[in-house]
N, C-alpha and C positions, 0 to 999 in steps of 0.2 A: 412413567412422565403422565403428568395427569390429565385426564382427559378435558379442551375444552367446554363449558357450558351451553346450549343453544343461544340463549341471548345474549350470551358475551364472544359468541362467533363473529369472524370477519364478516359471514356472510348474512347473517343478519344485521349487521352495523349498516353495513354497505347499502341494503337494501331499504333500511329504515330512513338512514340521512339521505339516498334518492327519493324516495316517497316522502318526505318533510321538505327536500328541496323543489320537486313539483306541486306540493300543496303549498306552500308558502309561495310558488310565483303564480299559481293558480288563482288563493286567494288575493295577489294583490292585483293581478289583472282582473278577477272578480270583483273589487270592490271600487277600483278605476271603471270597468266597463258597466255597471249597475248604475254606478253616480253619474255618470255620462249619459248613460239610456233614462234614465229618470229625468237627467234635466231637460234634453231633448224630448219625452214624450208628454213632459208638462207643458214646455215649451209652444208644443204643436197643439196641442188640447186647447191653450189658452185661446192662440192666432186663427185656428178653426172657428173659435166663438166669437172672438173679437173682427174677425173678418166678415164676420155678417151683420155686426153690431151699426157700421155708416147706413146702412139701408135701413134699419130699423130707427136709426136719428133720423134720417131725412124723413120718411113717412111720419111719424109723431109730430115733425120741427111743422108738414102740410097740414094737420091735424089741427096742431095748436096756433096756427097762426088764421084759419077759418074763423067768418064773420059769425058769431053764435044768436045773432041778433033772429036770423033768419032761423024759423020755425021749423021750416023742413028741413034743416041740418042738425041731422042726432045731437045728442050732447056730445061732450068731448068725450066725458068717461066712459061713454059706452064704446066711443072708436077707437079710443086706446085699448082698449080692454081689448078689443080684437085684435087686433093690431100683436098686441104681447102675447096674446095666446095662439097665433098663426106663428109668432114667433119662436114660443116656448117647443123645446125637444126633447128626445127622451135623456139626454146629457146637462136637460138643464132644470133645474129644481123650481125656479120661481124667475119671473124677469118683472119688475115694480119700475115706473114711472112716475118724476116726481118733478112738480113744477118749482118756479123760484122763492116759491112763499114755502118750501119746507112739503107742501103736503102733496099725498099719496090720490096720482090722478088715474093711475092704473097697476092690477096687478095680473098675472099671468095661472096666480093658482086660483082655482074655481070654490073652494074650501074656505079661500082667503077672502072675499071681497068685501068682508065687513072692513078691512084697513081702509078702503077707498074711502078718502076725502080728511083723513086724518093725515094730523102731520107726524115726521118721522123723526125717529130720533138718534139716525144711525150718523155718528160721528163725520165717518167718510162722507156720509153725503152734504155734512155740513159745510165741510174742507170744500168741497167740489164749489158748494152753492157762491161759496164764498171768494169764487175767480180761483182755486184750485184744477192743477191737474188730475188726470183719472188713477186711481187709486185699484187696488187689489192687495190682498192674503189669502191664505190658505189656513183650515183651522179645523180641529172635531165639530160634529154638531153631536149635541150632548142627548140628543133623542136617537139617533139611530147610529153614534159611533163611529160613523162616517167622515173621511175628509171632505171637504167642501173648500169650491173656491166663488169666493167673492170676488164682487168688479163691481166697481160705480166711475163713471164716465160721465162726462159732462153734456148735456145740449143745450146747444151755441144757435142764436139767432141773431146776423148781422154781427158776429163778433163779439156779441155779451151773452154771457150763461143764462139760460133761459131755463135750464132744469136740468136732472140729472138720471141716468138709467143704473137702476140697480140688479148687479144680475147674482145669483144662486146656481153654481154650477156644481154637477155632480163628478169631482174630480178622482173619486174615491176608483173610479173603473182604469184611469191609469194607474195606479198603484196596485189595482187587481192584476194586469198583465204585468207589471214590475214581479211581482210575485211569480202569478205562471214564468215568468220569463226566469227567477230566480230556481225555482225548482226544477227546469228544464236545465239551469245551469252546473244545480248541485246534482243532477243524474250525472251530467256531463262529466263534471268534476270524478264523480265515482267510478263512471265507467271510465276516463282517461288513469285513474288511481290504480284500477285491477290491470290494465293493461301496461299501465308501466310500472305497477311490482311484477308484474310478467315478466317484462323488460329486463326490469332492473337483476330482478332472480337470472336469469340468462347470462345479462353482461356480469353479475357479480359472482356466476359459477366460472366463466372465462379468466376469472382473475384466483376469486378460491382454488379453482381445481386445481392451477399449478401450484399454489401453494401447500395446500394439502400432500399433493403428491411431493414436494420438498421436506414437508415437515414425518412423513414415515420414512421418508431417504433417511433423514436427519435419525430417528427412531432408530432405525436400521442401522446405518453407521457406529452410532452407539454400542450396539448390541455388536459390532464386529463384522455386521457384512459389507462388502464396498461391493458386490458385484451387479448390486441392485443400480438403473438408473433411473434418473428423473424424465420423464417423458415431455418433452418439446412441442407445446402447442403452438406456438406462433414466432413471429420475429420481431415482435414487438418488446419492449422492456423485460417483462416478465421472462416473453423469451431467449431473453438474451440472459435474464436472473438463471434460467434453467440449465444452461448452457454451462455458465462460470458454476454451476453446483454442480454439475457432471463434471467437470475439470478440475474443479476442489477434490471432490469424491477421488477421481483418478488419481490425485496429488498424497492423496492421505493414503489412500492404499497403495501407494508406491513407498512413501513413510514410512506407512505400519508393516510393511513387506522387511523393508530395510532394519527400523528398528527389531523387530524379529529376530531378525540374522542376527544384528549385533547382538541382542540378549543371548540365542540360543549361544552365539562365541562364548560371549562372555560368561555365561551358563557352564559351556564346556571348560574355558579357562579355568574359572574358580573351581570347577568339580575337580579338574588335574592337575591343579595344582600342586606342586610338593610342599605352597606352604600355606600355612591356613589364613583367613583373610574374614577381617569382622568390620561390620560396618555399622555405624550410629548416625540418628538422627542429630538434630541440635541440641535436644535436650540428654544427650549421653546413652539413648536406648538403643539395643539392639534392634535393627532392622535385617542384616544379612548377614551369615553366616555359613561358611563351606564346608563341605565334606568333613574337609580335611582339619581345619580348625578345632569342629566336632570332635575328633579322635584326637585331637591332640588334649582340647581341654577337658575331655571324656564327658561329653552336654551331650545332648538332646536338644534335634536344633530347635523344635517345636516350643519345647518350655523355656530355651533362653530368650526367643522373639519376643520386647518389648521390656526386657532386663535390663536393668542397667550395667555399662559395661566393664564398670570400675566391678562389680559382684563378681562378674563372670570371670575374670584376668585373679581374681581373689585380692584386688588393691585397694579396696574402699576403706581399708584401714589407715594407708601411708595419700593416698592419690584421693583428690575428687576428677570429676570432670574437667573442671575448669584448669586444674595443673596439667592435665592429660594435652588440652590443647596447647598448653606452652611448653610442651615439653618438646626436646629440642635433641634429644639423646636418645638411645636405645635406652629399654627397660629390659635386663634380663629377668627371667621368671623363674625360677628352681622349685620344681614339681617333684624331685627327688625322695624316692623311697627308700627304706634299709636295703630291701630286693634289687633296687634298678635306678642306676639314674637319670632324670629328664630334665633338661634345661630348656628352655625355649630364649630365645633374643623377640622380646616385641618393638618396631618401629610405627611411628606415629605420625600422620598423616593429616592435617583438616581440609576437610572439604569446604571452598571458601569462595563467595561471587566474586565479581568484580569489584562490585560495593562494597567488598569487607565483611559483608556480613556471614556467619558461620551456619552451614548447613548439617554439619555433621563431622563425623572422626571415621580414618581408615586406621584399621590396627592390621599391619602382618605380622606372623607369626610363624619365626623360622625355627626350626629344631636344632640347635645348637649343641646337642648333647655330646656329640662324637668330636666338634670341634672343638668342646671347653678338654673333652677326652684324650683328644691327640693332645690340644696345647699344654695340659696338666703333666701327659709322658713327656712331653719336651722339655717340659721344666724339671722333670725327674730326671730326664735323659741327660742332660746339660750338668745337672747336678752330681748326677751319678759318675759321670765322667770326668765332672770338676773331682770327683774325690778319689776316684780310682785312679787319679792321675797325678793328685797331689800326696798322697800318702806316700806311695816308692820316690817319689821325687823328694818330698822331706824327708824320710831316711837315708836316700842316696845323697841328700845334701851334710845331713848331719854329720855320715861316716866321712866324706868326703874332706870335709873342714875338719875331722879329727885327724885324720892322713896329713893335709894340711900342716896342720898344728905339731906334725911330727911323730904321731901314730904308725906312718909310713917305716919308719925306723926299727921299729917295735915289730921282731920276726913272730912273734906269735898272735898278737894283734893283728897284724896288716896284711895277711893272708884271710885273718874272718874279717876282717871288713871291706877286704876287695869280695870276696864270695858273698856276700850281703848286695852288695852293689850290683854284682854279676845279677846276681835272681831276680834284684828289683827289676833290672836293667830285663832279662826275659820276662817279669812279668807285664812290663807295660810293653814290650814286644807283643806278647800274645792279644795284649787288650787292643794295641791299635788294629793289629792283623785280623780280630774277630770285628772288631769294628768297619773296616775295612769291606771285609764279604757282607757283613750285613748290610754296608752303603750299596753293594755291586749288587746285591738280591732287591734292594729296594728301587733300582733305575730300573728302567722301562725296557733297554736292552740287555737284561740280565738273561741268559739261555744255559739249560744244560746241554752234555753232550751222551746223548744213552747208546748202551750199547748193549748185544746179548748178555748175558750173564748168568751162569749155574749157581744161584743165589746160595744154593746150600753147600759149594764149594767156599765160595766168596765170604760167604758167612765163618765158617769154619777157620778159615785162614785169617780172619781178622781175632779171633776168640783163641787162636795157638798164640798169634804173636804178646796178648795179652797173659798170655796164662806164661810162657815161656820171664816175661820180663817184671811181675810179678814181685812187689816185696816184701809186703806181709803173706801170713798163712791163710789164706782166703781160696776154697774149693771154689770152680768152677761144675755145673751139672749142666751140660746139652742133652735139651731134647727135641731133636730136629731128625726130618726126615733121611730113611737110609738113601732116598732114590734124588736123580740131579730134576732140577728145576731153573726153567729159565725163564727170567724177565729181564726187561728193557731198561737199565738203569744207568746214573753216568757214577761210574768206577768208585773215580776221586771224592765227588761232593757226596756219595754216601755211606764213604769211609769214614771221612770224618763229622757224619750222623753219627754213625757207631763209635767211632772211637769217644765220642765227648759223652755218648749215655753207658759207657761200660769204666769211663773215666771215673763220671760219677756215680756208677756203684758202684767201684773199688773204695773213692775216696769216705764215702759212708759208711763201709760194712763196715764190722766191728771184728776182732782178730777172733781167727776162727770163723769165721761167718763163711757162707756160699751165695754165689751168684748166675742165677739159672738162669736157660736162656733156651726161648721156644721160637718154636713155627707151626703155623696151622694155614692150611687150604680153605680157603671160604669162598662165596659166587664173584669169582671174573678180582681176585684179590687175595693176599697173602697176610696174615697176619703176626710179626714181631713180636716180641718181648722178652725184654731185660727185668730181672727182678734181682733186687739183693734185700739185706734181713737188719738192713739200718735201723737209724730213729724212726724215718716214717715221716709223713710232711701231713702237718693236721688238715682237715676236711678242707676248711673254708680257704686255705691256700694253694688248693690244686688246680684250680685254673691260673692263676697268677705267675706257677713255677715257669711258662713259656713268655713271662713277659721281657722286656731286655731288662739286665742288673737285677731283678728278682731275686731275693733269695729268703728263706725260710732261716736262718741262722746266721747271720753276715759277721759274726766275727769268726766262728768257725770255717765259713768260707774263703772269709780272704786269710785267713792262717791257713789253708790246706793251698790255696793258691788258687782260686775259682776267680772269674773274672763276672761273672753270673749272666754271661752270653751265648754259653753253649746251648741249651735247648731254645733260645730265641733262633738260634743257628737252624737247629736241627729243624724246629718249623716250618723256618720258611724253606729250605732244602726239601724234604718231605711233601711240601705243600707245590710247588716245583714241578714235583715227579707226580702227582694228581692223588697224591694220597692221604691220612690223616695220623695227628700223633696226639696220644692224651696219657693220663696218668693214674693211677691207682697205690692208695697207701694207705696203712693201716698205721697208727701212731707205735711207734714200739716195735714195730714185726716187719716194717721195710716197705718196700717203695716199687711199684712196675712200669716201666716207661714203653707205652705200646704203639707201635706204628704200624701203618698199613703201606703197600705197594699193587699198584693194576698187576694183573695176573690174567693172560688169554693163554689156556693149555690148548687152544688149535692150533697157535700159530708157534708154543713153544715145540710142538712135534715138527716145526720146518727145522728145529735149530738142535733139536737133542740128538 
């Protein structure tokens, strides 16, 4: 977070505004106070002087009314001069007395006695002599540059204007006093401003300190630290705000804990899902891909983040992101190679707000390789069963129609036709029986009934049975131990397995060939192998011979009467016994079928 500059801080702004308000208030008060004080001081100055004028006027009237014919009475100008000199004071510059003929009859200024007897030219005096009232004015003296107050007042005798008093006062002293008062007021204002600034800082700190504390708390919360609390300094609005902030912090901490818990759950779910999940933003760029999806698509999660989802799924040639948003049905993605099949089913779900705004897309990838394989096997199984049943049924219908048409009366053809019909019927019965066996083994309640059997003796009995009933000139070679070996197996089911394997070996062995039987003891199991000298099986077909209805040479197998289910049944039964079965073959030299069964020599001792 950017640090707030000193002059931009609330603290400085608050103190500045506080000082400006105080300064404005002081200025308003000062202007009003000075104006009022100036008026009052000037008025007091004027009244103090005017209050002394009646006595001067009375004395002048007395002198002006004296009879000057008596030589013992001093001249008027002399007496007036004495009166004005006595009236003059420190705050009065000059006082003049003028008679009704505008002649100056006296002045208090000793250095200006030459004007006595001269006619005045002052306009104010002339207006008063003309019958006016007193007049005054304040102006700047050009010589001294100070303000002076001039007052002209009439001298009346018997109600008639007999002259005028013209007075010049030093009113500058009043303004000097005002200036001193202004200086005092300015000093007081500065002191008040200083005190106010200190108080403002203290008051501002009471406001800005909780705000600063809340700012630090907000920064800590932004970094994920919710343990810090804002200090509550009072019960005012800011204190209530701090309490609310702490409450918000607690709620955010709970929400974050809940969100973190949900995130971990979601992360755990995504990590452990058997399905792949890919999420995009509103522009179709990958923002999330779980581990399973990266394994399915064989990509690195780091490299695919922010890449287009169509590129990730290898769909950019067929679909655009807008097409995927409108895709309602799943899309099958075939990533199969020559070595292994791999098929995914992609389901699409749009991330959308209530307003309809599209935020992105969720793609769920499901591995359907096994399902597709099972489905293909099911279709192939149904086709094989249908074909295997249709072939004998078609043959039987043809021969039965021929018998119905009269061949039954032919003593040579009828037995042959009936023999073929019987063989086809037995072939269908074998097929149905094999299918029933497989159906039982596929069911969950399929069980074997094992008993302790001397396997060497058991194996020899089965070989003896085939050796006595074989039709072609095929030799048997036995490579079996001479001692007894007891294992726990289901005799009936294991007999079916060995019968199927020996039957196949006899079918595919050439005239004069040899079938070899071997038994080896391995760690905790025995290994049985049955080898023929037939045409053999191509290497690419070895893994498929245990699939249902699979035949390497279909024409020859059908001719020999096989159903294609013998080795599939053998695989299921050996698996039920806890063993394994596989084949080895070299084309042109023969095939070996090998299977294992569990064997515990210690338990054998109890039965030997």
